[in-house]
N, C-alpha and C positions, 0 to 999 in steps of 0.2 A: 516464616509469616506467610498467610494466605496471598497467593498471586492470581489475579484474574486477567485474562486476556479478553479484553472488551472488543471482540470482533467475530464475525461468523466466518471468516475467511479460513477455507481449509489450508490454504497455502502459508498464511502466517501460524496456523496451528503447527503444521509440519516443520516449519523454521524453528520455532521455540522448541519443538521436540528433539532437535539437534542436542539438546543440553538437558541434564538431569535436574530440572527445575520443575517440581510439581505446580501445576496451575489448573484452573478451571476456565472454561470457555463460556462468556456470557456476551449476549449481544446488547449493545447500547440501544436505548429507544430513542436516542436524540434524532430530531428531524432534519437530517443534512441538508436538504433541499431549501431549507429556510436561510441558510447563509449564502448571501451574494458574493460572486466573484467580483472583487474591485480592481483588479489588474495585476496584483502581486500572487504569485503562486506559492511562495514561501509563507505568507501571512495566511494565505487562505487555507493550506492544509494544515497548518499550526492551530488555527481557530477551530477548525473541525475536529482535530484530534483531541485538543484540550476539552472541548465541548462534550464529546462522547465520554471522556474520562470523569468530567464533573457530574455528569448525568448518573453515571454508575458509581460514584463514590457516595451520593446521597443514598443509594440503595444498599451499598456495602460498606459501612464505615469501618475503618480499621484496617481494610484489606489494601494490599498494593495492586494498582490497576494499570494495566498497560494498554494503550490504545494507539490507533494510527491512523492516517488518512494518505491515500495515494492518488494524484492526478497527473494526466499527461498534459503538456503545455507545448504550444506551438504557435508562433505569430500572435502572440497576446491573447490567446484563447486556451481555456482549459477544457479537456475532454474527460468528462467522468464515465461512469458506466453508461452505455447507450441505454435508452428507453425501450428501443425496438430494433428489428434488423436494418430498417431504413437508416437510422441513425448510424448504426454501425457501419454501413456501407459508405456513408459520407465521411465518418471518421477515417477509416482506412484509406479512402480514395485521397483525402487531404494530407495524409501522413506519407503516403507512398512516394518513395524517392527522397524523402526529406529526413534532415536532422531534427530532432526533437528532444525534449526533456521529460524526464519522469521524476517527480517530487514526491518524497514520502515523508511526513512528520510523524515521529514517534513520540508518545506522551507518557509521562508516568505521574499518576495521582496517589499520593500517600501522605497520611497525617496533615490534611488539609492545606498540602502544597502540591503545586504542579510545576512540572518541568518538561519541555520539548525540544527535541533537536530535529533537524530536517537534512535529509540527503538528496544529492541530485544525480542522476545517472542520465548519460546522453545516448540515444539510439538513432542509427541510421537504417531506414527501410529499403529494402529492394524497391525497384520500380514494379508496382502490381497492375497486373490486367484486371480488368473488370471480372473475367471469368475465374482468375485466381482468388480474387477477393470472396466472390460467391462461394466458391469451392471452400475457402478457408472457413467462412462463417457457417458452413454446413457441417464442420467437423470439430467447431469450438463452442464451448459454453461462453459466449461473448458477453451476455447480460450482466455477468457478475465480475467484469474486468474494467478497470479504467481504461478508456480509449478503444475498448472492444477487442482487445487482442491478449494474447499469451506468448510469452517468450520461452516457455519450458516445452519439452517434448517436441512433437513435430511443429508446434505453433512457431519455433525458431526459424523455420522457412523464410518468413518476411523479414527477418533482421540481417542485414548485411554488417553493420558493426555496433559494438556496444562500448562505451566508455564510462568506467564507474562501477559501482556495486550492482552486480547481478540480482542479489536478494532484494535490493532496492526496487527493482521492476516487480518482483513477486509480492512485494508489499511490506517487507519487514527488513530493512537494512540493519547487517549485523553490528557495524560501528556504533551507531546511535543506541542500539538495543544494549550492547555491552557496556557503554558509557553511562546509561541511566541506571541499570540495573546494579552497577558497581556503587552509585550512591546510596543504595540501601542495603549495602553488604552482600549482594549477589555476584561473586566473581564467575563469569561464564568460563573463563580460562580453567577453573577447578571443577567445573560441572559439565565438562565435554562427556558425551555419552561414547559408548564405545563405536569405533568407527569401523 
């Protein structure tokens, strides 16, 4: 069946390409900024992921649509993609030296039904100086990342500890992905690409 990855994220695309599952990448036009955060990060990412899928399902009836949404959560606040460098500096300053959580909802829309699963990963950042934060932002494309940071490649300098799924922090946790696709007959264990 046709599978659509409803995301522009190159990281989600790369993770899905770990498996021999043909898919097309299409960006959802759902206006994410219209969904208010009401205090529950699980409910928030779930609503966003489902809404993205619902929007695409209207345009691609009959296709299986995979969507996701990721946020960073700390002390009652969510950290989405920063709107500018100033906000990214604030995010990293507040998260510096602190444990915080990354939540990703993965949603599957197929045959007028929607399901979503949520993964949480906990991160502890090193205590960062203002110079380190500035240097980090000079070298990371922070505008397309929840919280304004990346944990892959050299971006991992800011992370002291991680508890949970690494790929969740990249935006597509494997356990929810595997469980959702199994419900429509796609077994990722049988679709492993050559390692």
